[in-house]
mmCIF file of the N, C-alpha and C atoms, coordinates in Angstrom:
data_MODEL
# 
_entry.id   MODEL 
# 
loop_
_atom_site.group_PDB 
_atom_site.id 
_atom_site.type_symbol 
_atom_site.label_atom_id 
_atom_site.label_alt_id 
_atom_site.label_comp_id 
_atom_site.label_asym_id 
_atom_site.label_entity_id 
_atom_site.label_seq_id 
_atom_site.pdbx_PDB_ins_code 
_atom_site.Cartn_x 
_atom_site.Cartn_y 
_atom_site.Cartn_z 
_atom_site.occupancy 
_atom_site.B_iso_or_equiv 
_atom_site.pdbx_formal_charge 
_atom_site.auth_seq_id 
_atom_site.auth_comp_id 
_atom_site.auth_asym_id 
_atom_site.auth_atom_id 
_atom_site.pdbx_PDB_model_num 
ATOM 1   N N  . UNK A 1 1  ? -16.952 46.518  3.366   1.00 0.00 ? 1  UNK A N  1 
ATOM 2   C CA . UNK A 1 1  ? -16.396 45.478  2.534   1.00 0.00 ? 1  UNK A CA 1 
ATOM 3   C C  . UNK A 1 1  ? -15.879 44.355  3.432   1.00 0.00 ? 1  UNK A C  1 
ATOM 4   N N  . UNK A 1 2  ? -16.244 43.080  3.139   1.00 0.00 ? 2  UNK A N  1 
ATOM 5   C CA . UNK A 1 2  ? -15.789 41.968  3.979   1.00 0.00 ? 2  UNK A CA 1 
ATOM 6   C C  . UNK A 1 2  ? -14.300 41.713  3.798   1.00 0.00 ? 2  UNK A C  1 
ATOM 7   N N  . UNK A 1 3  ? -13.700 41.158  4.864   1.00 0.00 ? 3  UNK A N  1 
ATOM 8   C CA . UNK A 1 3  ? -12.282 40.829  4.804   1.00 0.00 ? 3  UNK A CA 1 
ATOM 9   C C  . UNK A 1 3  ? -12.055 39.644  3.878   1.00 0.00 ? 3  UNK A C  1 
ATOM 10  N N  . UNK A 1 4  ? -10.918 39.663  3.201   1.00 0.00 ? 4  UNK A N  1 
ATOM 11  C CA . UNK A 1 4  ? -10.553 38.558  2.332   1.00 0.00 ? 4  UNK A CA 1 
ATOM 12  C C  . UNK A 1 4  ? -9.942  37.445  3.176   1.00 0.00 ? 4  UNK A C  1 
ATOM 13  N N  . UNK A 1 5  ? -10.364 36.209  2.938   1.00 0.00 ? 5  UNK A N  1 
ATOM 14  C CA . UNK A 1 5  ? -9.837  35.080  3.685   1.00 0.00 ? 5  UNK A CA 1 
ATOM 15  C C  . UNK A 1 5  ? -8.457  34.722  3.174   1.00 0.00 ? 5  UNK A C  1 
ATOM 16  N N  . UNK A 1 6  ? -7.579  34.379  4.095   1.00 0.00 ? 6  UNK A N  1 
ATOM 17  C CA . UNK A 1 6  ? -6.241  33.942  3.725   1.00 0.00 ? 6  UNK A CA 1 
ATOM 18  C C  . UNK A 1 6  ? -6.291  32.476  3.336   1.00 0.00 ? 6  UNK A C  1 
ATOM 19  N N  . UNK A 1 7  ? -5.517  32.117  2.319   1.00 0.00 ? 7  UNK A N  1 
ATOM 20  C CA . UNK A 1 7  ? -5.438  30.713  1.941   1.00 0.00 ? 7  UNK A CA 1 
ATOM 21  C C  . UNK A 1 7  ? -4.151  30.126  2.511   1.00 0.00 ? 7  UNK A C  1 
ATOM 22  N N  . UNK A 1 8  ? -4.214  28.920  3.005   1.00 0.00 ? 8  UNK A N  1 
ATOM 23  C CA . UNK A 1 8  ? -3.073  28.246  3.597   1.00 0.00 ? 8  UNK A CA 1 
ATOM 24  C C  . UNK A 1 8  ? -2.743  27.020  2.772   1.00 0.00 ? 8  UNK A C  1 
ATOM 25  N N  . UNK A 1 9  ? -1.460  26.745  2.626   1.00 0.00 ? 9  UNK A N  1 
ATOM 26  C CA . UNK A 1 9  ? -1.060  25.585  1.850   1.00 0.00 ? 9  UNK A CA 1 
ATOM 27  C C  . UNK A 1 9  ? -1.379  24.302  2.607   1.00 0.00 ? 9  UNK A C  1 
ATOM 28  N N  . UNK A 1 10 ? -1.995  23.361  1.939   1.00 0.00 ? 10 UNK A N  1 
ATOM 29  C CA . UNK A 1 10 ? -2.370  22.056  2.477   1.00 0.00 ? 10 UNK A CA 1 
ATOM 30  C C  . UNK A 1 10 ? -3.282  22.142  3.701   1.00 0.00 ? 10 UNK A C  1 
ATOM 31  N N  . UNK A 1 11 ? -3.937  23.252  3.898   1.00 0.00 ? 11 UNK A N  1 
ATOM 32  C CA . UNK A 1 11 ? -4.893  23.367  4.976   1.00 0.00 ? 11 UNK A CA 1 
ATOM 33  C C  . UNK A 1 11 ? -4.291  23.483  6.365   1.00 0.00 ? 11 UNK A C  1 
ATOM 34  N N  . UNK A 1 12 ? -2.972  23.686  6.465   1.00 0.00 ? 12 UNK A N  1 
ATOM 35  C CA . UNK A 1 12 ? -2.347  23.809  7.780   1.00 0.00 ? 12 UNK A CA 1 
ATOM 36  C C  . UNK A 1 12 ? -2.231  25.287  8.138   1.00 0.00 ? 12 UNK A C  1 
ATOM 37  N N  . UNK A 1 13 ? -2.894  25.666  9.198   1.00 0.00 ? 13 UNK A N  1 
ATOM 38  C CA . UNK A 1 13 ? -2.861  27.050  9.637   1.00 0.00 ? 13 UNK A CA 1 
ATOM 39  C C  . UNK A 1 13 ? -1.771  27.241  10.671  1.00 0.00 ? 13 UNK A C  1 
ATOM 40  N N  . UNK A 1 14 ? -1.623  28.439  11.137  1.00 0.00 ? 14 UNK A N  1 
ATOM 41  C CA . UNK A 1 14 ? -0.625  28.753  12.149  1.00 0.00 ? 14 UNK A CA 1 
ATOM 42  C C  . UNK A 1 14 ? -0.889  27.980  13.434  1.00 0.00 ? 14 UNK A C  1 
ATOM 43  N N  . UNK A 1 15 ? -2.145  27.711  13.711  1.00 0.00 ? 15 UNK A N  1 
ATOM 44  C CA . UNK A 1 15 ? -2.487  27.024  14.949  1.00 0.00 ? 15 UNK A CA 1 
ATOM 45  C C  . UNK A 1 15 ? -2.353  25.506  14.847  1.00 0.00 ? 15 UNK A C  1 
ATOM 46  N N  . UNK A 1 16 ? -1.795  25.008  13.771  1.00 0.00 ? 16 UNK A N  1 
ATOM 47  C CA . UNK A 1 16 ? -1.684  23.560  13.591  1.00 0.00 ? 16 UNK A CA 1 
ATOM 48  C C  . UNK A 1 16 ? -0.653  22.946  14.526  1.00 0.00 ? 16 UNK A C  1 
ATOM 49  N N  . UNK A 1 17 ? 0.278   23.733  15.051  1.00 0.00 ? 17 UNK A N  1 
ATOM 50  C CA . UNK A 1 17 ? 1.282   23.203  15.961  1.00 0.00 ? 17 UNK A CA 1 
ATOM 51  C C  . UNK A 1 17 ? 2.633   23.109  15.287  1.00 0.00 ? 17 UNK A C  1 
ATOM 52  N N  . UNK A 1 18 ? 3.673   23.391  16.058  1.00 0.00 ? 18 UNK A N  1 
ATOM 53  C CA . UNK A 1 18 ? 5.016   23.449  15.492  1.00 0.00 ? 18 UNK A CA 1 
ATOM 54  C C  . UNK A 1 18 ? 5.500   22.081  15.048  1.00 0.00 ? 18 UNK A C  1 
ATOM 55  N N  . UNK A 1 19 ? 5.160   21.012  15.774  1.00 0.00 ? 19 UNK A N  1 
ATOM 56  C CA . UNK A 1 19 ? 5.663   19.689  15.398  1.00 0.00 ? 19 UNK A CA 1 
ATOM 57  C C  . UNK A 1 19 ? 5.084   19.246  14.060  1.00 0.00 ? 19 UNK A C  1 
ATOM 58  N N  . UNK A 1 20 ? 3.816   19.538  13.806  1.00 0.00 ? 20 UNK A N  1 
ATOM 59  C CA . UNK A 1 20 ? 3.198   19.176  12.534  1.00 0.00 ? 20 UNK A CA 1 
ATOM 60  C C  . UNK A 1 20 ? 3.803   19.992  11.401  1.00 0.00 ? 20 UNK A C  1 
ATOM 61  N N  . UNK A 1 21 ? 4.043   21.278  11.632  1.00 0.00 ? 21 UNK A N  1 
ATOM 62  C CA . UNK A 1 21 ? 4.640   22.119  10.590  1.00 0.00 ? 21 UNK A CA 1 
ATOM 63  C C  . UNK A 1 21 ? 6.079   21.717  10.303  1.00 0.00 ? 21 UNK A C  1 
ATOM 64  N N  . UNK A 1 22 ? 6.841   21.312  11.323  1.00 0.00 ? 22 UNK A N  1 
ATOM 65  C CA . UNK A 1 22 ? 8.209   20.838  11.107  1.00 0.00 ? 22 UNK A CA 1 
ATOM 66  C C  . UNK A 1 22 ? 8.211   19.532  10.318  1.00 0.00 ? 22 UNK A C  1 
ATOM 67  N N  . UNK A 1 23 ? 7.299   18.628  10.647  1.00 0.00 ? 23 UNK A N  1 
ATOM 68  C CA . UNK A 1 23 ? 7.210   17.354  9.951   1.00 0.00 ? 23 UNK A CA 1 
ATOM 69  C C  . UNK A 1 23 ? 6.835   17.570  8.486   1.00 0.00 ? 23 UNK A C  1 
ATOM 70  N N  . UNK A 1 24 ? 5.892   18.469  8.225   1.00 0.00 ? 24 UNK A N  1 
ATOM 71  C CA . UNK A 1 24 ? 5.481   18.770  6.860   1.00 0.00 ? 24 UNK A CA 1 
ATOM 72  C C  . UNK A 1 24 ? 6.635   19.364  6.066   1.00 0.00 ? 24 UNK A C  1 
ATOM 73  N N  . UNK A 1 25 ? 7.404   20.264  6.679   1.00 0.00 ? 25 UNK A N  1 
ATOM 74  C CA . UNK A 1 25 ? 8.549   20.875  6.012   1.00 0.00 ? 25 UNK A CA 1 
ATOM 75  C C  . UNK A 1 25 ? 9.610   19.835  5.700   1.00 0.00 ? 25 UNK A C  1 
ATOM 76  N N  . UNK A 1 26 ? 9.874   18.923  6.631   1.00 0.00 ? 26 UNK A N  1 
ATOM 77  C CA . UNK A 1 26 ? 10.871  17.878  6.416   1.00 0.00 ? 26 UNK A CA 1 
ATOM 78  C C  . UNK A 1 26 ? 10.466  16.957  5.275   1.00 0.00 ? 26 UNK A C  1 
ATOM 79  N N  . UNK A 1 27 ? 9.201   16.571  5.226   1.00 0.00 ? 27 UNK A N  1 
ATOM 80  C CA . UNK A 1 27 ? 8.712   15.679  4.181   1.00 0.00 ? 27 UNK A CA 1 
ATOM 81  C C  . UNK A 1 27 ? 8.784   16.355  2.815   1.00 0.00 ? 27 UNK A C  1 
ATOM 82  N N  . UNK A 1 28 ? 8.347   17.606  2.723   1.00 0.00 ? 28 UNK A N  1 
ATOM 83  C CA . UNK A 1 28 ? 8.358   18.302  1.437   1.00 0.00 ? 28 UNK A CA 1 
ATOM 84  C C  . UNK A 1 28 ? 9.775   18.569  0.957   1.00 0.00 ? 28 UNK A C  1 
ATOM 85  N N  . UNK A 1 29 ? 10.698  18.875  1.862   1.00 0.00 ? 29 UNK A N  1 
ATOM 86  C CA . UNK A 1 29 ? 12.090  19.071  1.461   1.00 0.00 ? 29 UNK A CA 1 
ATOM 87  C C  . UNK A 1 29 ? 12.691  17.772  0.937   1.00 0.00 ? 29 UNK A C  1 
ATOM 88  N N  . UNK A 1 30 ? 12.378  16.655  1.567   1.00 0.00 ? 30 UNK A N  1 
ATOM 89  C CA . UNK A 1 30 ? 12.868  15.355  1.111   1.00 0.00 ? 30 UNK A CA 1 
ATOM 90  C C  . UNK A 1 30 ? 12.281  15.011  -0.255  1.00 0.00 ? 30 UNK A C  1 
ATOM 91  N N  . UNK A 1 31 ? 11.001  15.318  -0.452  1.00 0.00 ? 31 UNK A N  1 
ATOM 92  C CA . UNK A 1 31 ? 10.345  15.000  -1.712  1.00 0.00 ? 31 UNK A CA 1 
ATOM 93  C C  . UNK A 1 31 ? 10.920  15.827  -2.863  1.00 0.00 ? 31 UNK A C  1 
ATOM 94  N N  . UNK A 1 32 ? 11.235  17.075  -2.619  1.00 0.00 ? 32 UNK A N  1 
ATOM 95  C CA . UNK A 1 32 ? 11.708  17.970  -3.671  1.00 0.00 ? 32 UNK A CA 1 
ATOM 96  C C  . UNK A 1 32 ? 13.210  17.916  -3.899  1.00 0.00 ? 32 UNK A C  1 
ATOM 97  N N  . UNK A 1 33 ? 13.933  17.182  -3.066  1.00 0.00 ? 33 UNK A N  1 
ATOM 98  C CA . UNK A 1 33 ? 15.372  17.074  -3.253  1.00 0.00 ? 33 UNK A CA 1 
ATOM 99  C C  . UNK A 1 33 ? 15.664  16.154  -4.445  1.00 0.00 ? 33 UNK A C  1 
ATOM 100 N N  . UNK A 1 34 ? 16.836  16.299  -5.075  1.00 0.00 ? 34 UNK A N  1 
ATOM 101 C CA . UNK A 1 34 ? 17.142  15.450  -6.230  1.00 0.00 ? 34 UNK A CA 1 
ATOM 102 C C  . UNK A 1 34 ? 17.370  13.997  -5.821  1.00 0.00 ? 34 UNK A C  1 
ATOM 103 N N  . UNK A 1 35 ? 16.795  13.080  -6.600  1.00 0.00 ? 35 UNK A N  1 
ATOM 104 C CA . UNK A 1 35 ? 16.937  11.651  -6.376  1.00 0.00 ? 35 UNK A CA 1 
ATOM 105 C C  . UNK A 1 35 ? 17.560  11.029  -7.618  1.00 0.00 ? 35 UNK A C  1 
ATOM 106 N N  . UNK A 1 36 ? 18.300  9.937   -7.442  1.00 0.00 ? 36 UNK A N  1 
ATOM 107 C CA . UNK A 1 36 ? 18.959  9.270   -8.566  1.00 0.00 ? 36 UNK A CA 1 
ATOM 108 C C  . UNK A 1 36 ? 17.993  8.343   -9.290  1.00 0.00 ? 36 UNK A C  1 
ATOM 109 N N  . UNK A 1 37 ? 18.128  8.331   -10.601 1.00 0.00 ? 37 UNK A N  1 
ATOM 110 C CA . UNK A 1 37 ? 17.328  7.452   -11.443 1.00 0.00 ? 37 UNK A CA 1 
ATOM 111 C C  . UNK A 1 37 ? 17.894  6.035   -11.359 1.00 0.00 ? 37 UNK A C  1 
ATOM 112 N N  . UNK A 1 38 ? 17.040  5.009   -11.203 1.00 0.00 ? 38 UNK A N  1 
ATOM 113 C CA . UNK A 1 38 ? 17.555  3.639   -11.148 1.00 0.00 ? 38 UNK A CA 1 
ATOM 114 C C  . UNK A 1 38 ? 18.104  3.146   -12.486 1.00 0.00 ? 38 UNK A C  1 
ATOM 115 N N  . UNK A 1 39 ? 17.726  3.762   -13.584 1.00 0.00 ? 39 UNK A N  1 
ATOM 116 C CA . UNK A 1 39 ? 18.197  3.322   -14.894 1.00 0.00 ? 39 UNK A CA 1 
ATOM 117 C C  . UNK A 1 39 ? 19.461  4.065   -15.327 1.00 0.00 ? 39 UNK A C  1 
ATOM 118 N N  . UNK A 1 40 ? 19.444  5.404   -15.330 1.00 0.00 ? 40 UNK A N  1 
ATOM 119 C CA . UNK A 1 40 ? 20.583  6.160   -15.856 1.00 0.00 ? 40 UNK A CA 1 
ATOM 120 C C  . UNK A 1 40 ? 21.440  6.788   -14.752 1.00 0.00 ? 40 UNK A C  1 
ATOM 121 N N  . UNK A 1 41 ? 21.065  6.662   -13.517 1.00 0.00 ? 41 UNK A N  1 
ATOM 122 C CA . UNK A 1 41 ? 21.762  7.153   -12.313 1.00 0.00 ? 41 UNK A CA 1 
ATOM 123 C C  . UNK A 1 41 ? 22.024  8.657   -12.310 1.00 0.00 ? 41 UNK A C  1 
ATOM 124 N N  . UNK A 1 42 ? 21.279  9.422   -13.076 1.00 0.00 ? 42 UNK A N  1 
ATOM 125 C CA . UNK A 1 42 ? 21.414  10.879  -12.996 1.00 0.00 ? 42 UNK A CA 1 
ATOM 126 C C  . UNK A 1 42 ? 20.431  11.399  -11.946 1.00 0.00 ? 42 UNK A C  1 
ATOM 127 N N  . UNK A 1 43 ? 20.750  12.493  -11.269 1.00 0.00 ? 43 UNK A N  1 
ATOM 128 C CA . UNK A 1 43 ? 19.874  12.992  -10.193 1.00 0.00 ? 43 UNK A CA 1 
ATOM 129 C C  . UNK A 1 43 ? 18.721  13.850  -10.732 1.00 0.00 ? 43 UNK A C  1 
ATOM 130 N N  . UNK A 1 44 ? 17.908  13.273  -11.616 1.00 0.00 ? 44 UNK A N  1 
ATOM 131 C CA . UNK A 1 44 ? 16.843  14.038  -12.256 1.00 0.00 ? 44 UNK A CA 1 
ATOM 132 C C  . UNK A 1 44 ? 15.466  13.425  -12.051 1.00 0.00 ? 44 UNK A C  1 
ATOM 133 N N  . UNK A 1 45 ? 15.261  12.684  -10.993 1.00 0.00 ? 45 UNK A N  1 
ATOM 134 C CA . UNK A 1 45 ? 13.968  12.040  -10.742 1.00 0.00 ? 45 UNK A CA 1 
ATOM 135 C C  . UNK A 1 45 ? 13.040  13.028  -10.046 1.00 0.00 ? 45 UNK A C  1 
ATOM 136 N N  . UNK A 1 46 ? 11.839  13.141  -10.570 1.00 0.00 ? 46 UNK A N  1 
ATOM 137 C CA . UNK A 1 46 ? 10.811  14.029  -10.006 1.00 0.00 ? 46 UNK A CA 1 
ATOM 138 C C  . UNK A 1 46 ? 9.541   13.214  -9.767  1.00 0.00 ? 46 UNK A C  1 
ATOM 139 N N  . UNK A 1 47 ? 8.719   13.692  -8.852  1.00 0.00 ? 47 UNK A N  1 
ATOM 140 C CA . UNK A 1 47 ? 7.455   13.023  -8.563  1.00 0.00 ? 47 UNK A CA 1 
ATOM 141 C C  . UNK A 1 47 ? 6.420   13.451  -9.586  1.00 0.00 ? 47 UNK A C  1 
ATOM 142 N N  . UNK A 1 48 ? 5.779   12.489  -10.241 1.00 0.00 ? 48 UNK A N  1 
ATOM 143 C CA . UNK A 1 48 ? 4.737   12.785  -11.215 1.00 0.00 ? 48 UNK A CA 1 
ATOM 144 C C  . UNK A 1 48 ? 3.373   12.860  -10.541 1.00 0.00 ? 48 UNK A C  1 
ATOM 145 N N  . UNK A 1 49 ? 3.100   11.919  -9.666  1.00 0.00 ? 49 UNK A N  1 
ATOM 146 C CA . UNK A 1 49 ? 1.896   11.930  -8.837  1.00 0.00 ? 49 UNK A CA 1 
ATOM 147 C C  . UNK A 1 49 ? 2.207   11.088  -7.610  1.00 0.00 ? 49 UNK A C  1 
ATOM 148 N N  . UNK A 1 50 ? 1.214   10.840  -6.781  1.00 0.00 ? 50 UNK A N  1 
ATOM 149 C CA . UNK A 1 50 ? 1.456   10.111  -5.540  1.00 0.00 ? 50 UNK A CA 1 
ATOM 150 C C  . UNK A 1 50 ? 1.906   8.687   -5.859  1.00 0.00 ? 50 UNK A C  1 
ATOM 151 N N  . UNK A 1 51 ? 3.146   8.374   -5.501  1.00 0.00 ? 51 UNK A N  1 
ATOM 152 C CA . UNK A 1 51 ? 3.681   7.041   -5.709  1.00 0.00 ? 51 UNK A CA 1 
ATOM 153 C C  . UNK A 1 51 ? 4.260   6.776   -7.084  1.00 0.00 ? 51 UNK A C  1 
ATOM 154 N N  . UNK A 1 52 ? 4.197   7.738   -8.001  1.00 0.00 ? 52 UNK A N  1 
ATOM 155 C CA . UNK A 1 52 ? 4.741   7.551   -9.342  1.00 0.00 ? 52 UNK A CA 1 
ATOM 156 C C  . UNK A 1 52 ? 5.850   8.573   -9.560  1.00 0.00 ? 52 UNK A C  1 
ATOM 157 N N  . UNK A 1 53 ? 7.027   8.067   -9.901  1.00 0.00 ? 53 UNK A N  1 
ATOM 158 C CA . UNK A 1 53 ? 8.212   8.894   -10.076 1.00 0.00 ? 53 UNK A CA 1 
ATOM 159 C C  . UNK A 1 53 ? 8.721   8.737   -11.496 1.00 0.00 ? 53 UNK A C  1 
ATOM 160 N N  . UNK A 1 54 ? 9.313   9.816   -12.038 1.00 0.00 ? 54 UNK A N  1 
ATOM 161 C CA . UNK A 1 54 ? 9.812   9.756   -13.397 1.00 0.00 ? 54 UNK A CA 1 
ATOM 162 C C  . UNK A 1 54 ? 11.113  10.516  -13.545 1.00 0.00 ? 54 UNK A C  1 
ATOM 163 N N  . UNK A 1 55 ? 11.992  9.992   -14.397 1.00 0.00 ? 55 UNK A N  1 
ATOM 164 C CA . UNK A 1 55 ? 13.262  10.644  -14.691 1.00 0.00 ? 55 UNK A CA 1 
ATOM 165 C C  . UNK A 1 55 ? 13.037  11.619  -15.847 1.00 0.00 ? 55 UNK A C  1 
ATOM 166 N N  . UNK A 1 56 ? 13.471  12.839  -15.676 1.00 0.00 ? 56 UNK A N  1 
ATOM 167 C CA . UNK A 1 56 ? 13.294  13.836  -16.728 1.00 0.00 ? 56 UNK A CA 1 
ATOM 168 C C  . UNK A 1 56 ? 14.336  13.693  -17.828 1.00 0.00 ? 56 UNK A C  1 
ATOM 169 N N  . UNK A 1 57 ? 15.412  12.981  -17.572 1.00 0.00 ? 57 UNK A N  1 
ATOM 170 C CA . UNK A 1 57 ? 16.471  12.816  -18.571 1.00 0.00 ? 57 UNK A CA 1 
ATOM 171 C C  . UNK A 1 57 ? 16.182  11.664  -19.531 1.00 0.00 ? 57 UNK A C  1 
ATOM 172 N N  . UNK A 1 58 ? 15.930  10.471  -18.971 1.00 0.00 ? 58 UNK A N  1 
ATOM 173 C CA . UNK A 1 58 ? 15.729  9.306   -19.844 1.00 0.00 ? 58 UNK A CA 1 
ATOM 174 C C  . UNK A 1 58 ? 14.258  8.943   -20.033 1.00 0.00 ? 58 UNK A C  1 
ATOM 175 N N  . UNK A 1 59 ? 13.337  9.548   -19.273 1.00 0.00 ? 59 UNK A N  1 
ATOM 176 C CA . UNK A 1 59 ? 11.917  9.279   -19.429 1.00 0.00 ? 59 UNK A CA 1 
ATOM 177 C C  . UNK A 1 59 ? 11.421  8.034   -18.710 1.00 0.00 ? 59 UNK A C  1 
ATOM 178 N N  . UNK A 1 60 ? 12.267  7.410   -17.919 1.00 0.00 ? 60 UNK A N  1 
ATOM 179 C CA . UNK A 1 60 ? 11.895  6.196   -17.182 1.00 0.00 ? 60 UNK A CA 1 
ATOM 180 C C  . UNK A 1 60 ? 10.951  6.564   -16.046 1.00 0.00 ? 60 UNK A C  1 
ATOM 181 N N  . UNK A 1 61 ? 9.828   5.861   -15.942 1.00 0.00 ? 61 UNK A N  1 
ATOM 182 C CA . UNK A 1 61 ? 8.905   6.084   -14.828 1.00 0.00 ? 61 UNK A CA 1 
ATOM 183 C C  . UNK A 1 61 ? 8.760   4.788   -14.050 1.00 0.00 ? 61 UNK A C  1 
ATOM 184 N N  . UNK A 1 62 ? 8.592   4.931   -12.751 1.00 0.00 ? 62 UNK A N  1 
ATOM 185 C CA . UNK A 1 62 ? 8.524   3.763   -11.877 1.00 0.00 ? 62 UNK A CA 1 
ATOM 186 C C  . UNK A 1 62 ? 7.703   4.096   -10.652 1.00 0.00 ? 62 UNK A C  1 
ATOM 187 N N  . UNK A 1 63 ? 7.297   3.047   -9.944  1.00 0.00 ? 63 UNK A N  1 
ATOM 188 C CA . UNK A 1 63 ? 6.503   3.211   -8.729  1.00 0.00 ? 63 UNK A CA 1 
ATOM 189 C C  . UNK A 1 63 ? 7.430   3.291   -7.532  1.00 0.00 ? 63 UNK A C  1 
ATOM 190 N N  . UNK A 1 64 ? 7.037   4.085   -6.567  1.00 0.00 ? 64 UNK A N  1 
ATOM 191 C CA . UNK A 1 64 ? 7.813   4.236   -5.343  1.00 0.00 ? 64 UNK A CA 1 
ATOM 192 C C  . UNK A 1 64 ? 6.893   4.633   -4.208  1.00 0.00 ? 64 UNK A C  1 
ATOM 193 N N  . UNK A 1 65 ? 7.460   5.278   -3.220  1.00 0.00 ? 65 UNK A N  1 
ATOM 194 C CA . UNK A 1 65 ? 6.664   5.738   -2.097  1.00 0.00 ? 65 UNK A CA 1 
ATOM 195 C C  . UNK A 1 65 ? 5.934   7.028   -2.431  1.00 0.00 ? 65 UNK A C  1 
ATOM 196 N N  . UNK A 1 66 ? 5.096   7.493   -1.530  1.00 0.00 ? 66 UNK A N  1 
ATOM 197 C CA . UNK A 1 66 ? 4.336   8.704   -1.764  1.00 0.00 ? 66 UNK A CA 1 
ATOM 198 C C  . UNK A 1 66 ? 5.230   9.935   -1.768  1.00 0.00 ? 66 UNK A C  1 
ATOM 199 N N  . UNK A 1 67 ? 6.244   9.964   -0.914  1.00 0.00 ? 67 UNK A N  1 
ATOM 200 C CA . UNK A 1 67 ? 7.091   11.139  -0.806  1.00 0.00 ? 67 UNK A CA 1 
ATOM 201 C C  . UNK A 1 67 ? 8.548   10.877  -1.168  1.00 0.00 ? 67 UNK A C  1 
ATOM 202 N N  . UNK A 1 68 ? 8.958   9.631   -1.292  1.00 0.00 ? 68 UNK A N  1 
ATOM 203 C CA . UNK A 1 68 ? 10.321  9.285   -1.691  1.00 0.00 ? 68 UNK A CA 1 
ATOM 204 C C  . UNK A 1 68 ? 10.248  8.172   -2.729  1.00 0.00 ? 68 UNK A C  1 
ATOM 205 N N  . UNK A 1 69 ? 11.204  8.122   -3.654  1.00 0.00 ? 69 UNK A N  1 
ATOM 206 C CA . UNK A 1 69 ? 11.159  7.077   -4.673  1.00 0.00 ? 69 UNK A CA 1 
ATOM 207 C C  . UNK A 1 69 ? 11.357  5.672   -4.123  1.00 0.00 ? 69 UNK A C  1 
ATOM 208 N N  . UNK A 1 70 ? 12.087  5.529   -3.023  1.00 0.00 ? 70 UNK A N  1 
ATOM 209 C CA . UNK A 1 70 ? 12.287  4.223   -2.409  1.00 0.00 ? 70 UNK A CA 1 
ATOM 210 C C  . UNK A 1 70 ? 11.753  4.261   -0.982  1.00 0.00 ? 70 UNK A C  1 
ATOM 211 N N  . UNK A 1 71 ? 11.004  3.230   -0.616  1.00 0.00 ? 71 UNK A N  1 
ATOM 212 C CA . UNK A 1 71 ? 10.497  3.141   0.747   1.00 0.00 ? 71 UNK A CA 1 
ATOM 213 C C  . UNK A 1 71 ? 11.439  2.287   1.583   1.00 0.00 ? 71 UNK A C  1 
ATOM 214 N N  . UNK A 1 72 ? 11.302  2.357   2.879   1.00 0.00 ? 72 UNK A N  1 
ATOM 215 C CA . UNK A 1 72 ? 12.131  1.545   3.778   1.00 0.00 ? 72 UNK A CA 1 
ATOM 216 C C  . UNK A 1 72 ? 11.857  0.059   3.557   1.00 0.00 ? 72 UNK A C  1 
ATOM 217 N N  . UNK A 1 73 ? 10.606  -0.303  3.319   1.00 0.00 ? 73 UNK A N  1 
ATOM 218 C CA . UNK A 1 73 ? 10.253  -1.700  3.069   1.00 0.00 ? 73 UNK A CA 1 
ATOM 219 C C  . UNK A 1 73 ? 10.877  -2.189  1.766   1.00 0.00 ? 73 UNK A C  1 
ATOM 220 N N  . UNK A 1 74 ? 10.879  -1.355  0.744   1.00 0.00 ? 74 UNK A N  1 
ATOM 221 C CA . UNK A 1 74 ? 11.485  -1.734  -0.529  1.00 0.00 ? 74 UNK A CA 1 
ATOM 222 C C  . UNK A 1 74 ? 12.987  -1.897  -0.419  1.00 0.00 ? 74 UNK A C  1 
ATOM 223 N N  . UNK A 1 75 ? 13.629  -1.052  0.368   1.00 0.00 ? 75 UNK A N  1 
ATOM 224 C CA . UNK A 1 75 ? 15.061  -1.163  0.562   1.00 0.00 ? 75 UNK A CA 1 
ATOM 225 C C  . UNK A 1 75 ? 15.425  -2.453  1.294   1.00 0.00 ? 75 UNK A C  1 
ATOM 226 N N  . UNK A 1 76 ? 14.646  -2.799  2.314   1.00 0.00 ? 76 UNK A N  1 
ATOM 227 C CA . UNK A 1 76 ? 14.944  -4.022  3.069   1.00 0.00 ? 76 UNK A CA 1 
ATOM 228 C C  . UNK A 1 76 ? 14.655  -5.265  2.241   1.00 0.00 ? 76 UNK A C  1 
ATOM 229 N N  . UNK A 1 77 ? 13.630  -5.250  1.413   1.00 0.00 ? 77 UNK A N  1 
ATOM 230 C CA . UNK A 1 77 ? 13.340  -6.418  0.574   1.00 0.00 ? 77 UNK A CA 1 
ATOM 231 C C  . UNK A 1 77 ? 14.389  -6.567  -0.530  1.00 0.00 ? 77 UNK A C  1 
ATOM 232 N N  . UNK A 1 78 ? 14.959  -5.470  -1.008  1.00 0.00 ? 78 UNK A N  1 
ATOM 233 C CA . UNK A 1 78 ? 16.014  -5.552  -2.020  1.00 0.00 ? 78 UNK A CA 1 
ATOM 234 C C  . UNK A 1 78 ? 17.284  -6.140  -1.419  1.00 0.00 ? 78 UNK A C  1 
ATOM 235 N N  . UNK A 1 79 ? 17.541  -5.865  -0.144  1.00 0.00 ? 79 UNK A N  1 
ATOM 236 C CA . UNK A 1 79 ? 18.716  -6.416  0.518   1.00 0.00 ? 79 UNK A CA 1 
ATOM 237 C C  . UNK A 1 79 ? 18.603  -7.923  0.713   1.00 0.00 ? 79 UNK A C  1 
ATOM 238 N N  . UNK A 1 80 ? 17.392  -8.411  1.002   1.00 0.00 ? 80 UNK A N  1 
ATOM 239 C CA . UNK A 1 80 ? 17.215  -9.837  1.255   1.00 0.00 ? 80 UNK A CA 1 
ATOM 240 C C  . UNK A 1 80 ? 17.134  -10.636 -0.037  1.00 0.00 ? 80 UNK A C  1 
ATOM 241 N N  . UNK A 1 81 ? 16.782  -10.020 -1.129  1.00 0.00 ? 81 UNK A N  1 
ATOM 242 C CA . UNK A 1 81 ? 16.645  -10.745 -2.410  1.00 0.00 ? 81 UNK A CA 1 
ATOM 243 C C  . UNK A 1 81 ? 17.982  -10.977 -3.069  1.00 0.00 ? 81 UNK A C  1 
# 
């Protein structure tokens, strides 16, 4: 009987390197942490898809970064405006 292949999340195997695995863990933890809604300010914002974020409380959806609702460029442009 042939061996069953192991499946790895996001295609990163053990041999991918510690720095890449640490970076992936940091990004995913940041993405899954609670974020504040710009409309109702409750910490219930979740990622709907890449770059689209939605509040589960008030239903407000908005565009943001791929892994965080606000990007560094968006924050700096909001400060200058």
